[in-house]
N, CA, C and O atoms as a printed pandas DataFrame, in Angstrom:
     atom_number atom_name residue_name chain_id  residue_number  x_coord  y_coord  z_coord
0              1         N          MET        A               1    0.843   -1.179    0.000
1              2        CA          MET        A               1    0.000    0.000    0.000
2              3         C          MET        A               1    0.888    1.242    0.000
3              4         O          MET        A               1    1.880    1.310    0.726
4              5         N          ALA        A               2    0.530    2.190   -0.797
5              6        CA          ALA        A               2    1.302    3.426   -0.895
6              7         C          ALA        A               2    1.050    4.310    0.325
7              8         O          ALA        A               2   -0.017    4.267    0.938
8              9         N          ASN        A               3    2.045    5.098    0.656
9             10        CA          ASN        A               3    1.909    6.067    1.744
10            11         C          ASN        A               3    1.181    7.303    1.248
11            12         O          ASN        A               3    1.386    7.739    0.115
12            13         N          MET        A               4    0.340    7.862    2.088
13            14        CA          MET        A               4   -0.313    9.116    1.768
14            15         C          MET        A               4    0.727   10.226    1.930
15            16         O          MET        A               4    1.583   10.156    2.812
16            17         N          SER        A               5    0.652   11.228    1.096
17            18        CA          SER        A               5    1.675   12.271    1.098
18            19         C          SER        A               5    1.788   13.002    2.432
19            20         O          SER        A               5    2.873   13.462    2.788
20            21         N          TYR        A               6    0.691   13.119    3.173
21            22        CA          TYR        A               6    0.740   13.863    4.435
22            23         C          TYR        A               6    1.384   13.078    5.583
23            24         O          TYR        A               6    1.672   13.655    6.632
24            25         N          CYS        A               7    1.615   11.766    5.400
25            26        CA          CYS        A               7    2.254   10.981    6.465
26            27         C          CYS        A               7    3.354   10.063    5.939
27            28         O          CYS        A               7    3.763    9.124    6.622
28            29         N          ARG        A               8    3.826   10.331    4.740
29            30        CA          ARG        A               8    4.832    9.496    4.094
30            31         C          ARG        A               8    6.091    9.345    4.932
31            32         O          ARG        A               8    6.563    8.229    5.145
32            33         N          PHE        A               9    6.636   10.451    5.408
33            34        CA          PHE        A               9    7.882   10.387    6.159
34            35         C          PHE        A               9    7.678    9.740    7.531
35            36         O          PHE        A               9    8.540    9.006    8.016
36            37         N          GLN        A              10    6.546   10.015    8.138
37            38        CA          GLN        A              10    6.245    9.407    9.434
38            39         C          GLN        A              10    6.162    7.879    9.305
39            40         O          GLN        A              10    6.744    7.156   10.113
40            41         N          ASN        A              11    5.451    7.398    8.306
41            42        CA          ASN        A              11    5.316    5.954    8.102
42            43         C          ASN        A              11    6.648    5.314    7.723
43            44         O          ASN        A              11    6.994    4.243    8.222
44            45         N          THR        A              12    7.382    5.965    6.850
45            46        CA          THR        A              12    8.666    5.422    6.416
46            47         C          THR        A              12    9.654    5.385    7.568
47            48         O          THR        A              12   10.444    4.447    7.680
48            49         N          TYR        A              13    9.617    6.388    8.416
49            50        CA          TYR        A              13   10.480    6.412    9.593
50            51         C          TYR        A              13   10.275    5.150   10.436
51            52         O          TYR        A              13   11.237    4.492   10.831
52            53         N          GLN        A              14    9.022    4.827   10.700
53            54        CA          GLN        A              14    8.727    3.647   11.520
54            55         C          GLN        A              14    9.183    2.358   10.829
55            56         O          GLN        A              14    9.722    1.463   11.479
56            57         N          ASP        A              15    8.971    2.264    9.520
57            58        CA          ASP        A              15    9.380    1.072    8.780
58            59         C          ASP        A              15   10.896    0.934    8.747
59            60         O          ASP        A              15   11.429   -0.161    8.929
60            61         N          LEU        A              16   11.589    2.044    8.516
61            62        CA          LEU        A              16   13.048    2.002    8.476
62            63         C          LEU        A              16   13.617    1.661    9.846
63            64         O          LEU        A              16   14.582    0.905    9.955
64            65         N          LYS        A              17   13.019    2.217   10.879
65            66        CA          LYS        A              17   13.447    1.905   12.242
66            67         C          LYS        A              17   13.298    0.407   12.515
67            68         O          LYS        A              17   14.174   -0.197   13.133
68            69         N          ASP        A              18   12.210   -0.187   12.066
69            70        CA          ASP        A              18   11.977   -1.621   12.227
70            71         C          ASP        A              18   13.047   -2.434   11.491
71            72         O          ASP        A              18   13.539   -3.432   12.017
72            73         N          CYS        A              19   13.405   -2.011   10.282
73            74        CA          CYS        A              19   14.457   -2.696    9.527
74            75         C          CYS        A              19   15.793   -2.621   10.255
75            76         O          CYS        A              19   16.513   -3.615   10.340
76            77         N          ILE        A              20   16.120   -1.457   10.774
77            78        CA          ILE        A              20   17.387   -1.277   11.498
78            79         C          ILE        A              20   17.412   -2.154   12.739
79            80         O          ILE        A              20   18.410   -2.821   13.010
80            81         N          GLU        A              21   16.332   -2.157   13.485
81            82        CA          GLU        A              21   16.279   -2.992   14.691
82            83         C          GLU        A              21   16.401   -4.465   14.350
83            84         O          GLU        A              21   17.018   -5.221   15.099
84            85         N          SER        A              22   15.834   -4.878   13.251
85            86        CA          SER        A              22   15.936   -6.266   12.829
86            87         C          SER        A              22   17.390   -6.646   12.544
87            88         O          SER        A              22   17.859   -7.700   12.973
88            89         N          ILE        A              23   18.088   -5.794   11.829
89            90        CA          ILE        A              23   19.495   -6.058   11.524
90            91         C          ILE        A              23   20.346   -5.980   12.782
91            92         O          ILE        A              23   21.276   -6.765   12.962
92            93         N          GLU        A              24   20.028   -5.046   13.637
93            94        CA          GLU        A              24   20.828   -4.826   14.836
94            95         C          GLU        A              24   20.667   -5.949   15.860
95            96         O          GLU        A              24   21.643   -6.366   16.485
96            97         N          TYR        A              25   19.452   -6.433   16.031
97            98        CA          TYR        A              25   19.182   -7.361   17.129
98            99         C          TYR        A              25   18.784   -8.776   16.707
99           100         O          TYR        A              25   18.879   -9.705   17.510
100          101         N          LYS        A              26   18.344   -8.954   15.468
101          102        CA          LYS        A              26   17.754  -10.246   15.106
102          103         C          LYS        A              26   18.490  -10.973   13.994
103          104         O          LYS        A              26   18.938  -12.105   14.177
104          105         N          THR        A              27   18.614  -10.333   12.854
105          106        CA          THR        A              27   19.062  -11.022   11.658
106          107         C          THR        A              27   20.153  -10.251   10.952
107          108         O          THR        A              27   19.992   -9.065   10.664
108          109         N          ASP        A              28   21.253  -10.907   10.674
109          110        CA          ASP        A              28   22.311  -10.311    9.858
110          111         C          ASP        A              28   21.835  -10.291    8.404
111          112         O          ASP        A              28   21.131  -11.205    7.974
112          113         N          ILE        A              29   22.203   -9.279    7.658
113          114        CA          ILE        A              29   21.777   -9.181    6.255
114          115         C          ILE        A              29   22.149  -10.438    5.483
115          116         O          ILE        A              29   21.368  -10.914    4.659
116          117         N          LYS        A              30   23.321  -10.973    5.739
117          118        CA          LYS        A              30   23.763  -12.155    4.982
118          119         C          LYS        A              30   22.883  -13.371    5.245
119          120         O          LYS        A              30   22.898  -14.317    4.457
120          121         N          ASP        A              31   22.119  -13.369    6.331
121          122        CA          ASP        A              31   21.248  -14.494    6.663
122          123         C          ASP        A              31   19.824  -14.328    6.156
123          124         O          ASP        A              31   18.992  -15.213    6.357
124          125         N          LEU        A              32   19.534  -13.221    5.506
125          126        CA          LEU        A              32   18.193  -12.985    4.972
126          127         C          LEU        A              32   17.959  -13.834    3.722
127          128         O          LEU        A              32   18.918  -14.212    3.049
128          129         N          PRO        A              33   16.715  -14.134    3.407
129          130        CA          PRO        A              33   16.418  -14.764    2.111
130          131         C          PRO        A              33   16.921  -13.855    0.981
131          132         O          PRO        A              33   17.013  -12.640    1.155
132          133         N          GLU        A              34   17.233  -14.425   -0.135
133          134        CA          GLU        A              34   17.854  -13.672   -1.238
134          135         C          GLU        A              34   17.075  -12.420   -1.628
135          136         O          GLU        A              34   17.678  -11.367   -1.832
136          137         N          ILE        A              35   15.771  -12.508   -1.736
137          138        CA          ILE        A              35   14.991  -11.339   -2.146
138          139         C          ILE        A              35   15.063  -10.238   -1.094
139          140         O          ILE        A              35   15.134   -9.058   -1.439
140          141         N          GLU        A              36   15.045  -10.608    0.182
141          142        CA          GLU        A              36   15.149   -9.607    1.245
142          143         C          GLU        A              36   16.560   -9.007    1.271
143          144         O          GLU        A              36   16.723   -7.808    1.500
144          145         N          LYS        A              37   17.559   -9.828    1.041
145          146        CA          LYS        A              37   18.938   -9.335    0.987
146          147         C          LYS        A              37   19.081   -8.315   -0.150
147          148         O          LYS        A              37   19.708   -7.269    0.017
148          149         N          LYS        A              38   18.501   -8.631   -1.285
149          150        CA          LYS        A              38   18.543   -7.722   -2.438
150          151         C          LYS        A              38   17.961   -6.362   -2.071
151          152         O          LYS        A              38   18.552   -5.326   -2.376
152          153         N          TYR        A              39   16.811   -6.367   -1.421
153          154        CA          TYR        A              39   16.169   -5.103   -1.082
154          155         C          TYR        A              39   16.832   -4.414    0.100
155          156         O          TYR        A              39   16.796   -3.187    0.195
156          157         N          ALA        A              40   17.432   -5.171    0.993
157          158        CA          ALA        A              40   18.197   -4.556    2.090
158          159         C          ALA        A              40   19.356   -3.755    1.515
159          160         O          ALA        A              40   19.643   -2.652    1.981
160          161         N          LEU        A              41   20.020   -4.303    0.510
161          162        CA          LEU        A              41   21.138   -3.587   -0.114
162          163         C          LEU        A              41   20.640   -2.402   -0.939
163          164         O          LEU        A              41   21.284   -1.353   -0.962
164          165         N          LYS        A              42   19.504   -2.556   -1.615
165          166        CA          LYS        A              42   18.920   -1.429   -2.346
166          167         C          LYS        A              42   18.521   -0.313   -1.387
167          168         O          LYS        A              42   18.682    0.869   -1.689
168          169         N          LEU        A              43   17.996   -0.707   -0.228
169          170        CA          LEU        A              43   17.603    0.271    0.775
170          171         C          LEU        A              43   18.812    1.055    1.272
171          172         O          LEU        A              43   18.722    2.258    1.517
172          173         N          ARG        A              44   19.931    0.375    1.418
173          174        CA          ARG        A              44   21.162    1.052    1.838
174          175         C          ARG        A              44   21.539    2.136    0.834
175          176         O          ARG        A              44   21.896    3.248    1.224
176          177         N          GLU        A              45   21.462    1.818   -0.446
177          178        CA          GLU        A              45   21.780    2.807   -1.479
178          179         C          GLU        A              45   20.762    3.950   -1.468
179          180         O          GLU        A              45   21.127    5.112   -1.650
180          181         N          LEU        A              46   19.518    3.624   -1.258
181          182        CA          LEU        A              46   18.480    4.652   -1.200
182          183         C          LEU        A              46   18.706    5.586   -0.015
183          184         O          LEU        A              46   18.488    6.793   -0.124
184          185         N          CYS        A              47   19.138    5.036    1.107
185          186        CA          CYS        A              47   19.435    5.864    2.287
186          187         C          CYS        A              47   20.608    6.797    2.014
187          188         O          CYS        A              47   20.597    7.948    2.451
188          189         N          ARG        A              48   21.602    6.321    1.306
189          190        CA          ARG        A              48   22.732    7.190    0.931
190          191         C          ARG        A              48   22.246    8.347    0.066
191          192         O          ARG        A              48   22.642    9.495    0.266
192          193         N          GLU        A              49   21.394    8.036   -0.885
193          194        CA          GLU        A              49   20.848    9.083   -1.760
194          195         C          GLU        A              49   20.041   10.089   -0.944
195          196         O          GLU        A              49   20.150   11.295   -1.162
196          197         N          TYR        A              50   19.238    9.602   -0.014
197          198        CA          TYR        A              50   18.451   10.480    0.846
198          199         C          TYR        A              50   19.364   11.394    1.657
199          200         O          TYR        A              50   19.100   12.590    1.780
200          201         N          LEU        A              51   20.433   10.834    2.209
201          202        CA          LEU        A              51   21.370   11.643    2.982
202          203         C          LEU        A              51   21.987   12.750    2.134
203          204         O          LEU        A              51   22.109   13.888    2.587
204          205         N          GLU        A              52   22.370   12.420    0.919
205          206        CA          GLU        A              52   22.942   13.428    0.029
206          207         C          GLU        A              52   21.935   14.544   -0.244
207          208         O          GLU        A              52   22.276   15.725   -0.188
208          209         N          LEU        A              53   20.697   14.162   -0.539
209          210        CA          LEU        A              53   19.674   15.166   -0.835
210          211         C          LEU        A              53   19.337   16.002    0.387
211          212         O          LEU        A              53   19.142   17.212    0.273
212          213         N          SER        A              54   19.268   15.390    1.528
213          214        CA          SER        A              54   18.919   16.145    2.735
214          215         C          SER        A              54   20.056   17.065    3.157
215          216         O          SER        A              54   19.805   18.111    3.755
216          217         N          GLU        A              55   21.296   16.702    2.862
217          218        CA          GLU        A              55   22.424   17.591    3.161
218          219         C          GLU        A              55   22.343   18.854    2.309
219          220         O          GLU        A              55   22.652   19.947    2.784
220          221         N          VAL        A              56   21.934   18.707    1.064
221          222        CA          VAL        A              56   21.775   19.860    0.185
222          223         C          VAL        A              56   20.700   20.772    0.749
223          224         O          VAL        A              56   20.870   21.991    0.769
224          225         N          GLU        A              57   19.611   20.205    1.201
225          226        CA          GLU        A              57   18.526   20.996    1.791
226          227         C          GLU        A              57   19.017   21.745    3.029
227          228         O          GLU        A              57   18.698   22.921    3.207
228          229         N          GLU        A              58   19.786   21.079    3.880
229          230        CA          GLU        A              58   20.309   21.724    5.090
230          231         C          GLU        A              58   21.222   22.887    4.722
231          232         O          GLU        A              58   21.152   23.949    5.340
232          233         N          GLU        A              59   22.070   22.698    3.731
233          234        CA          GLU        A              59   22.984   23.773    3.306
234          235         C          GLU        A              59   22.194   24.965    2.789
235          236         O          GLU        A              59   22.536   26.111    3.080
236          237         N          GLU        A              60   21.141   24.703    2.025
237          238        CA          GLU        A              60   20.323   25.789    1.484
238          239         C          GLU        A              60   19.618   26.542    2.602
239          240         O          GLU        A              60   19.506   27.767    2.548
240          241         N          GLU        A              61   19.146   25.829    3.609
241          242        CA          GLU        A              61   18.481   26.470    4.745
242          243         C          GLU        A              61   19.460   27.341    5.522
243          244         O          GLU        A              61   19.100   28.426    5.978
244          245         N          GLU        A              62   20.697   26.872    5.676
245          246        CA          GLU        A              62   21.703   27.645    6.408
246          247         C          GLU        A              62   22.085   28.909    5.668
247          248         O          GLU        A              62   22.442   29.904    6.297
248          249         N          ASN        A              63   22.017   28.894    4.334
249          250        CA          ASN        A              63   22.398   30.045    3.527
250          251         C          ASN        A              63   21.287   31.082    3.408
251          252         O          ASN        A              63   21.523   32.195    2.937
252          253         N          ASP        A              64   20.089   30.727    3.828
253          254        CA          ASP        A              64   18.954   31.677    3.734
254          255         C          ASP        A              64   18.978   32.698    4.842
255          256         O          ASP        A              64   18.101   33.560    4.905
């Protein structure tokens, strides 16, 4: 199910937190089923992209 635009970040935050806790306390990425491992690695790349974009936003806010 798609996230509604007014709560997208709130919902994604909770889902990402759940993924992190799973890796931290329950399951190593290498022990995941292949499809989950594939998406865990894709998620890592997506998080890097998000960090890059959010850093640009922070810099723009500081310059205003």
